[in-house]
C-alpha positions as CSV (number, residue, x, y, z in Angstrom):
1,M,8.2,27.1,-8.2
2,G,6.6,23.7,-8.2
3,A,7.7,20.3,-9.4
4,P,9.0,20.3,-13.0
5,R,6.3,19.5,-15.6
6,C,7.1,17.3,-18.5
7,D,4.9,17.3,-21.6
8,R,5.4,15.4,-24.8
9,E,6.8,18.4,-26.7
10,T,9.5,19.2,-24.1
11,R,10.4,15.5,-23.9
12,C,10.8,15.3,-27.6
13,Q,13.0,18.4,-27.6
14,L,15.2,16.9,-24.9
15,L,15.5,13.7,-26.8
16,A,16.5,15.5,-29.9
17,F,19.2,17.4,-28.1
18,R,22.4,15.2,-28.1
19,P,25.3,17.0,-26.4
20,S,28.9,16.0,-27.3
21,R,29.5,14.9,-23.7
22,S,27.1,12.8,-21.7
23,L,24.8,15.1,-19.7
24,H,22.8,13.8,-16.8
25,L,19.6,15.7,-16.1
26,T,18.3,14.7,-12.7
27,W,15.7,16.1,-10.5
28,S,15.6,15.2,-6.8
29,P,12.7,16.0,-4.5
30,S,13.2,18.4,-1.6
31,R,14.1,17.0,1.8
32,Q,10.6,17.7,3.1
33,S,8.9,15.6,0.4
34,R,11.3,12.7,1.0
35,S,10.4,12.7,4.7
36,N,6.7,12.7,3.7
37,T,7.4,9.6,1.5
38,V,9.1,7.9,4.4
39,A,6.1,8.7,6.7
40,A,3.7,7.4,4.1
41,T,5.7,4.2,3.7
42,K,5.6,3.6,7.4
43,Q,1.8,4.2,7.5
44,R,1.3,1.7,4.6
45,A,3.4,-0.9,6.5
46,G,1.3,-0.3,9.6
47,Q,-1.9,-0.7,7.6
48,L,-0.8,-4.0,6.1
49,R,0.3,-5.2,9.6
50,A,-3.1,-4.3,11.0
51,L,-4.9,-6.1,8.1
52,R,-2.7,-9.1,8.5
53,W,-3.7,-9.3,12.2
54,A,-7.4,-8.7,11.4
55,Q,-7.6,-11.3,8.6
56,G,-5.4,-13.9,10.3
57,S,-2.8,-13.7,7.4
58,L,-5.5,-15.0,5.0
59,C,-6.0,-13.6,1.5
60,A,-9.4,-12.0,1.0
61,G,-9.4,-13.1,-2.6
62,C,-8.5,-16.8,-2.5
63,G,-8.4,-17.7,1.2
64,E,-4.8,-18.9,1.2
65,H,-2.1,-17.9,3.6
66,V,-0.4,-14.6,2.8
67,P,3.4,-14.8,3.4
68,S,5.4,-11.9,4.8
69,G,6.4,-9.3,2.3
70,S,10.0,-9.3,3.5
71,R,10.4,-12.9,2.3
72,L,9.3,-12.2,-1.2
73,K,10.3,-10.0,-4.1
74,R,8.1,-7.0,-4.7
75,Y,6.4,-8.4,-7.9
76,H,6.0,-12.0,-6.7
77,P,2.4,-13.2,-7.3
78,A,2.0,-14.0,-3.6
79,Y,3.3,-10.6,-2.4
80,P,0.9,-9.0,0.1
81,T,-0.9,-6.0,-1.2
82,F,-3.6,-3.5,0.0
83,D,-6.8,-4.0,-2.1
84,H,-9.1,-1.0,-2.2
85,V,-12.7,-2.3,-1.9
86,T,-14.0,0.9,-3.3
87,T,-11.4,1.6,-6.0
88,R,-9.5,4.9,-5.9
89,S,-10.8,5.8,-9.3
90,R,-14.3,5.6,-7.8
91,G,-13.5,7.8,-4.8
92,G,-12.2,5.2,-2.4
93,G,-9.3,6.2,-0.1
94,R,-6.4,4.3,1.4
95,T,-8.0,3.7,4.8
96,L,-8.4,0.6,6.9
97,E,-12.2,0.9,6.4
98,N,-11.7,0.5,2.7
99,G,-8.9,-2.1,2.5
100,L,-8.3,-5.8,2.4
101,L,-5.1,-7.8,2.4
102,K,-4.7,-9.8,-0.8
103,H,-2.0,-11.5,-2.8
104,Q,-0.6,-9.5,-5.7
105,R,-2.3,-11.9,-8.2
106,C,-5.7,-11.7,-6.5
107,N,-5.6,-7.9,-6.4
108,Q,-4.6,-7.6,-10.1
109,Q,-7.3,-10.2,-11.0
110,R,-10.0,-8.0,-9.5
111,A,-8.5,-4.8,-11.1
112,N,-10.9,-1.9,-11.3
113,R,-14.1,-3.8,-10.9
114,A,-16.8,-3.2,-8.4
115,P,-16.5,-5.1,-5.1
116,T,-18.0,-8.6,-5.0
117,G,-20.2,-9.9,-2.3
118,C,-17.2,-11.8,-0.8
119,D,-15.2,-8.6,-0.6
120,L,-18.0,-6.9,1.3
121,I,-18.3,-9.8,3.7
122,W,-14.6,-9.7,4.3
123,L,-14.7,-5.9,4.8
124,E,-17.5,-6.2,7.5
125,F,-15.5,-8.9,9.3
126,V,-12.2,-6.9,9.1
127,T,-14.0,-3.7,10.3
128,A,-15.5,-5.5,13.3
129,R,-12.1,-7.2,14.1
130,L,-10.2,-3.9,13.8
131,S,-12.6,-2.2,16.3
132,M,-11.4,-4.7,18.9
133,R,-7.7,-4.4,18.0
134,P,-5.0,-3.6,20.6
135,K,-3.4,-0.2,20.7
136,S,-0.1,-1.8,19.8
137,F,0.8,-5.2,18.4
138,K,3.8,-5.4,20.7
139,P,3.3,-7.3,23.9
140,T,4.7,-4.5,26.1
141,F,5.2,-0.8,26.0
142,K,8.5,0.9,26.6
143,G,7.7,1.4,30.3
144,G,7.3,-2.4,30.8
145,V,3.5,-2.1,31.2
146,R,1.5,-4.9,29.5
147,N,-0.6,-4.0,26.5
148,A,-4.3,-4.2,27.3
149,L,-6.5,-5.9,24.7
């Protein structure tokens, strides 16, 4: 049995049903899907870290400094976000070859529009820079061996 589906008719029936005691209907995902969510979150954080390194902590939209996401609330206008150059609705994926680091406001400003020439120039720069990136952003590995650039 898959995830529960909710259509408008079922939702309306649930809203019309008012039990005498409060009834909490909750659905929690399986343990496996929760672990997939954690893995995806770690992957997204790694992508933002790589883009921050490749772009030198500059926003691809306005050219200003992009502060660390841990210092800002999630919906702050300067919060760092992953901008899809080819939007997901047009077949673009969440890969480093299709992404740029932008402020939340700059990303929302562009919305679902086609990439501008500036976005494409930034993408070429970031792609070239990522091809030279180190294996790890940490200065040393666990064994004490220096990380080779």
